[in-house]
N, CA, C and O atoms as a GROMACS GRO file, in nm:
protein
  300
    1MET      N    1  10.517  10.428   9.019
    1MET     CA    2  10.473  10.545   8.945
    1MET      C    3  10.516  10.669   9.022
    1MET      O    4  10.505  10.674   9.145
    2ARG      N    5  10.563  10.765   8.951
    2ARG     CA    6  10.607  10.889   9.014
    2ARG      C    7  10.500  10.996   8.997
    2ARG      O    8  10.437  11.007   8.892
    3THR      N    9  10.482  11.075   9.102
    3THR     CA   10  10.390  11.187   9.095
    3THR      C   11  10.435  11.291   9.197
    3THR      O   12  10.518  11.261   9.283
    4THR      N   13  10.383  11.408   9.188
    4THR     CA   14  10.417  11.515   9.282
    4THR      C   15  10.294  11.545   9.366
    4THR      O   16  10.185  11.565   9.314
    5LEU      N   17  10.315  11.548   9.497
    5LEU     CA   18  10.208  11.580   9.590
    5LEU      C   19  10.247  11.703   9.671
    5LEU      O   20  10.364  11.722   9.702
    6ALA      N   21  10.151  11.783   9.706
    6ALA     CA   22  10.173  11.896   9.796
    6ALA      C   23  10.126  11.851   9.935
    6ALA      O   24  10.006  11.841   9.960
    7LEU      N   25  10.221  11.825  10.023
    7LEU     CA   26  10.190  11.779  10.159
    7LEU      C   27  10.222  11.889  10.259
    7LEU      O   28  10.321  11.961  10.243
    8ASP      N   29  10.141  11.900  10.361
    8ASP     CA   30  10.173  11.992  10.470
    8ASP      C   31  10.299  11.943  10.540
    8ASP      O   32  10.328  11.823  10.542
    9ASP      N   33  10.374  12.037  10.597
    9ASP     CA   34  10.501  12.003  10.661
    9ASP      C   35  10.485  11.899  10.771
    9ASP      O   36  10.567  11.808  10.783
   10ASP      N   37  10.379  11.913  10.851
   10ASP     CA   38  10.360  11.818  10.962
   10ASP      C   39  10.327  11.678  10.911
   10ASP      O   40  10.366  11.579  10.973
   11VAL      N   41  10.255  11.669  10.799
   11VAL     CA   42  10.221  11.539  10.741
   11VAL      C   43  10.347  11.471  10.688
   11VAL      O   44  10.367  11.352  10.709
   12LEU      N   45  10.430  11.547  10.619
   12LEU     CA   46  10.555  11.492  10.567
   12LEU      C   47  10.647  11.448  10.680
   12LEU      O   48  10.710  11.343  10.672
   13ALA      N   49  10.654  11.528  10.786
   13ALA     CA   50  10.738  11.491  10.900
   13ALA      C   51  10.688  11.362  10.964
   13ALA      O   52  10.769  11.276  11.001
   14ALA      N   53  10.556  11.348  10.978
   14ALA     CA   54  10.500  11.226  11.037
   14ALA      C   55  10.526  11.106  10.946
   14ALA      O   56  10.558  10.997  10.996
   15ALA      N   57  10.515  11.124  10.816
   15ALA     CA   58  10.540  11.014  10.722
   15ALA      C   59  10.688  10.975  10.725
   15ALA      O   60  10.719  10.856  10.720
   16ARG      N   61  10.777  11.072  10.734
   16ARG     CA   62  10.921  11.041  10.743
   16ARG      C   63  10.952  10.965  10.870
   16ARG      O   64  11.029  10.869  10.869
   17SER      N   65  10.892  11.008  10.980
   17SER     CA   66  10.915  10.941  11.108
   17SER      C   67  10.866  10.797  11.103
   17SER      O   68  10.934  10.705  11.148
   18LEU      N   69  10.747  10.778  11.049
   18LEU     CA   70  10.690  10.644  11.037
   18LEU      C   71  10.775  10.557  10.944
   18LEU      O   72  10.798  10.439  10.972
   19ALA      N   73  10.822  10.615  10.836
   19ALA     CA   74  10.907  10.542  10.741
   19ALA      C   75  11.037  10.497  10.808
   19ALA      O   76  11.082  10.385  10.786
   20ALA      N   77  11.096  10.584  10.888
   20ALA     CA   78  11.220  10.548  10.957
   20ALA      C   79  11.198  10.434  11.055
   20ALA      O   80  11.279  10.343  11.065
   21ARG      N   81  11.086  10.440  11.129
   21ARG     CA   82  11.057  10.334  11.226
   21ARG      C   83  11.030  10.201  11.158
   21ARG      O   84  11.064  10.095  11.212
   22GLN      N   85  10.968  10.205  11.041
   22GLN     CA   86  10.932  10.082  10.970
   22GLN      C   87  11.039  10.038  10.870
   22GLN      O   88  11.024   9.935  10.803
   23HIS      N   89  11.148  10.115  10.860
   23HIS     CA   90  11.256  10.086  10.764
   23HIS      C   91  11.200  10.075  10.622
   23HIS      O   92  11.233   9.983  10.547
   24LYS      N   93  11.117  10.173  10.587
   24LYS     CA   94  11.057  10.180  10.453
   24LYS      C   95  11.081  10.319  10.397
   24LYS      O   96  11.125  10.410  10.468
   25SER      N   97  11.053  10.335  10.269
   25SER     CA   98  11.063  10.468  10.209
   25SER      C   99  10.938  10.549  10.243
   25SER      O  100  10.834  10.494  10.278
   26VAL      N  101  10.951  10.680  10.232
   26VAL     CA  102  10.836  10.767  10.257
   26VAL      C  103  10.724  10.736  10.158
   26VAL      O  104  10.606  10.735  10.195
   27GLY      N  105  10.760  10.709  10.034
   27GLY     CA  106  10.659  10.675   9.932
   27GLY      C  107  10.582  10.549   9.967
   27GLY      O  108  10.460  10.543   9.949
   28GLU      N  109  10.654  10.447  10.017
   28GLU     CA  110  10.587  10.323  10.057
   28GLU      C  111  10.489  10.347  10.171
   28GLU      O  112  10.379  10.293  10.172
   29VAL      N  113  10.531  10.428  10.267
   29VAL     CA  114  10.445  10.457  10.383
   29VAL      C  115  10.321  10.534  10.339
   29VAL      O  116  10.210  10.502  10.380
   30ILE      N  117  10.340  10.636  10.257
   30ILE     CA  118  10.225  10.716  10.212
   30ILE      C  119  10.131  10.632  10.126
   30ILE      O  120  10.010  10.645  10.137
   31SER      N  121  10.186  10.545  10.042
   31SER     CA  122  10.102  10.456   9.961
   31SER      C  123  10.020  10.362  10.049
   31SER      O  124   9.901  10.342  10.025
   32ALA      N  125  10.084  10.305  10.151
   32ALA     CA  126  10.013  10.214  10.242
   32ALA      C  127   9.903  10.286  10.317
   32ALA      O  128   9.792  10.234  10.333
   33LEU      N  129   9.932  10.407  10.364
   33LEU     CA  130   9.830  10.485  10.436
   33LEU      C  131   9.714  10.523  10.345
   33LEU      O  132   9.599  10.520  10.387
   34ALA      N  133   9.744  10.558  10.220
   34ALA     CA  134   9.638  10.592  10.125
   34ALA      C  135   9.552  10.471  10.096
   34ALA      O  136   9.429  10.481  10.093
   35ARG      N  137   9.615  10.354  10.074
   35ARG     CA  138   9.537  10.231  10.050
   35ARG      C  139   9.446  10.200  10.167
   35ARG      O  140   9.328  10.168  10.150
   36GLN      N  141   9.503  10.209  10.287
   36GLN     CA  142   9.425  10.179  10.409
   36GLN      C  143   9.305  10.273  10.419
   36GLN      O  144   9.195  10.229  10.452
   37SER      N  145   9.326  10.398  10.392
   37SER     CA  146   9.217  10.496  10.401
   37SER      C  147   9.112  10.473  10.294
   37SER      O  148   8.993  10.488  10.319
   38LEU      N  149   9.155  10.436  10.174
   38LEU     CA  150   9.060  10.416  10.064
   38LEU      C  151   8.978  10.289  10.081
   38LEU      O  152   8.868  10.279  10.026
   39ARG      N  153   9.030  10.191  10.155
   39ARG     CA  154   8.956  10.066  10.177
   39ARG      C  155   8.843  10.084  10.278
   39ARG      O  156   8.744  10.010  10.274
   40ARG      N  157   8.857  10.178  10.366
   40ARG     CA  158   8.753  10.200  10.468
   40ARG      C  159   8.627  10.253  10.403
   40ARG      O  160   8.631  10.332  10.309
   41GLU      N  161   8.516  10.207  10.456
   41GLU     CA  162   8.388  10.259  10.408
   41GLU      C  163   8.362  10.393  10.474
   41GLU      O  164   8.384  10.410  10.594
   42ALA      N  165   8.316  10.485  10.396
   42ALA     CA  166   8.281  10.615  10.451
   42ALA      C  167   8.157  10.600  10.538
   42ALA      O  168   8.060  10.536  10.497
   43PRO      N  169   8.159  10.658  10.657
   43PRO     CA  170   8.042  10.647  10.742
   43PRO      C  171   7.922  10.719  10.679
   43PRO      O  172   7.934  10.829  10.625
   44ILE      N  173   7.809  10.654  10.687
   44ILE     CA  174   7.687  10.713  10.633
   44ILE      C  175   7.624  10.797  10.744
   44ILE      O  176   7.590  10.746  10.851
   45SER      N  177   7.609  10.923  10.716
   45SER     CA  178   7.552  11.013  10.815
   45SER      C  179   7.405  11.035  10.780
   45SER      O  180   7.373  11.114  10.692
   46ALA      N  181   7.318  10.965  10.850
   46ALA     CA  182   7.175  10.977  10.824
   46ALA      C  183   7.109  11.052  10.939
   46ALA      O  184   7.150  11.040  11.055
   47THR      N  185   7.008  11.126  10.906
   47THR     CA  186   6.931  11.197  11.008
   47THR      C  187   6.783  11.173  10.984
   47THR      O  188   6.739  11.147  10.872
   48ARG      N  189   6.709  11.182  11.091
   48ARG     CA  190   6.564  11.174  11.083
   48ARG      C  191   6.509  11.284  11.172
   48ARG      O  192   6.539  11.289  11.291
   49ASN      N  193   6.430  11.371  11.114
   49ASN     CA  194   6.374  11.486  11.186
   49ASN      C  195   6.484  11.569  11.250
   49ASN      O  196   6.466  11.624  11.359
   50GLY      N  197   6.599  11.579  11.182
   50GLY     CA  198   6.709  11.660  11.231
   50GLY      C  199   6.795  11.593  11.337
   50GLY      O  200   6.890  11.654  11.386
   51VAL      N  201   6.764  11.469  11.373
   51VAL     CA  202   6.839  11.397  11.476
   51VAL      C  203   6.928  11.294  11.407
   51VAL      O  204   6.879  11.214  11.327
   52PRO      N  205   7.060  11.294  11.437
   52PRO     CA  206   7.146  11.195  11.374
   52PRO      C  207   7.110  11.054  11.417
   52PRO      O  208   7.084  11.029  11.535
   53LEU      N  209   7.110  10.962  11.321
   53LEU     CA  210   7.080  10.822  11.350
   53LEU      C  211   7.210  10.746  11.373
   53LEU      O  212   7.310  10.773  11.307
   54LEU      N  213   7.209  10.653  11.466
   54LEU     CA  214   7.326  10.571  11.495
   54LEU      C  215   7.321  10.445  11.410
   54LEU      O  216   7.213  10.391  11.384
   55GLN      N  217   7.438  10.399  11.368
   55GLN     CA  218   7.442  10.274  11.293
   55GLN      C  219   7.424  10.158  11.389
   55GLN      O  220   7.471  10.161  11.503
   56VAL      N  221   7.355  10.056  11.342
   56VAL     CA  222   7.323   9.939  11.425
   56VAL      C  223   7.408   9.822  11.378
   56VAL      O  224   7.424   9.800  11.258
   57GLY      N  225   7.461   9.748  11.474
   57GLY     CA  226   7.542   9.632  11.441
   57GLY      C  227   7.457   9.518  11.389
   57GLY      O  228   7.335   9.514  11.409
   58ALA      N  229   7.523   9.424  11.323
   58ALA     CA  230   7.453   9.308  11.269
   58ALA      C  231   7.392   9.227  11.383
   58ALA      O  232   7.458   9.204  11.485
   59GLY      N  233   7.270   9.184  11.368
   59GLY     CA  234   7.203   9.103  11.468
   59GLY      C  235   7.144   9.183  11.583
   59GLY      O  236   7.094   9.124  11.679
   60ALA      N  237   7.149   9.314  11.576
   60ALA     CA  238   7.092   9.396  11.683
   60ALA      C  239   6.940   9.387  11.680
   60ALA      O  240   6.878   9.380  11.574
   61LYS      N  241   6.882   9.385  11.798
   61LYS     CA  242   6.736   9.377  11.809
   61LYS      C  243   6.680   9.517  11.831
   61LYS      O  244   6.744   9.600  11.894
   62PRO      N  245   6.560   9.543  11.779
   62PRO     CA  246   6.501   9.675  11.799
   62PRO      C  247   6.459   9.695  11.944
   62PRO      O  248   6.426   9.600  12.015
   63VAL      N  249   6.461   9.820  11.986
   63VAL     CA  250   6.415   9.854  12.120
   63VAL      C  251   6.264   9.872  12.113
   63VAL      O  252   6.214   9.959  12.042
   64THR      N  253   6.194   9.788  12.186
   64THR     CA  254   6.047   9.793  12.185
   64THR      C  255   5.998   9.852  12.317
   64THR      O  256   6.074   9.863  12.413
   65LEU      N  257   5.872   9.890  12.319
   65LEU     CA  258   5.812   9.941  12.442
   65LEU      C  259   5.817   9.835  12.552
   65LEU      O  260   5.838   9.867  12.669
   66GLU      N  261   5.798   9.710  12.514
   66GLU     CA  262   5.804   9.602  12.612
   66GLU      C  263   5.942   9.592  12.675
   66GLU      O  264   5.954   9.573  12.796
   67LEU      N  265   6.046   9.604  12.593
   67LEU     CA  266   6.183   9.598  12.645
   67LEU      C  267   6.211   9.716  12.738
   67LEU      O  268   6.272   9.699  12.844
   68VAL      N  269   6.166   9.833  12.700
   68VAL     CA  270   6.185   9.951  12.785
   68VAL      C  271   6.115   9.930  12.919
   68VAL      O  272   6.173   9.958  13.024
   69ASN      N  273   5.991   9.882  12.916
   69ASN     CA  274   5.917   9.857  13.041
   69ASN      C  275   5.986   9.751  13.126
   69ASN      O  276   5.994   9.765  13.248
   70GLN      N  277   6.035   9.646  13.062
   70GLN     CA  278   6.105   9.540  13.136
   70GLN      C  279   6.230   9.594  13.204
   70GLN      O  280   6.254   9.566  13.321
   71LEU      N  281   6.308   9.672  13.132
   71LEU     CA  282   6.430   9.728  13.190
   71LEU      C  283   6.398   9.828  13.300
   71LEU      O  284   6.469   9.835  13.401
   72ARG      N  285   6.292   9.905  13.282
   72ARG     CA  286   6.251  10.001  13.385
   72ARG      C  287   6.209   9.928  13.512
   72ARG      O  288   6.243   9.971  13.622
   73ASP      N  289   6.134   9.818  13.497
   73ASP     CA  290   6.085   9.744  13.613
   73ASP      C  291   6.198   9.673  13.687
   73ASP      O  292   6.186   9.648  13.807
   74GLU      N  293   6.308   9.640  13.618
   74GLU     CA  294   6.420   9.571  13.681
   74GLU      C  295   6.499   9.663  13.772
   74GLU      O  296   6.566   9.616  13.863
   75SER      N  297   6.494   9.791  13.750
   75SER     CA  298   6.578   9.882  13.829
   75SER      C  299   6.510   9.931  13.954
   75SER      O  300   6.569  10.008  14.030
   0.00000   0.00000   0.00000
């Protein structure tokens, strides 16, 4: 599919350079980069009481007062 995009000069130069290194067309490179970007999940920015919350990995355990005391006593 053909379309017209307005790209900044530095973005076009980077895409041309990448295309030359990969022996692909600029269109193929830009399409691949767009697909890659669209597949990523947007980070969820949550706050509580004005403080940003960090995302927790799968299987992470909560930090309890007991854990804090145990770690404090170990040092």
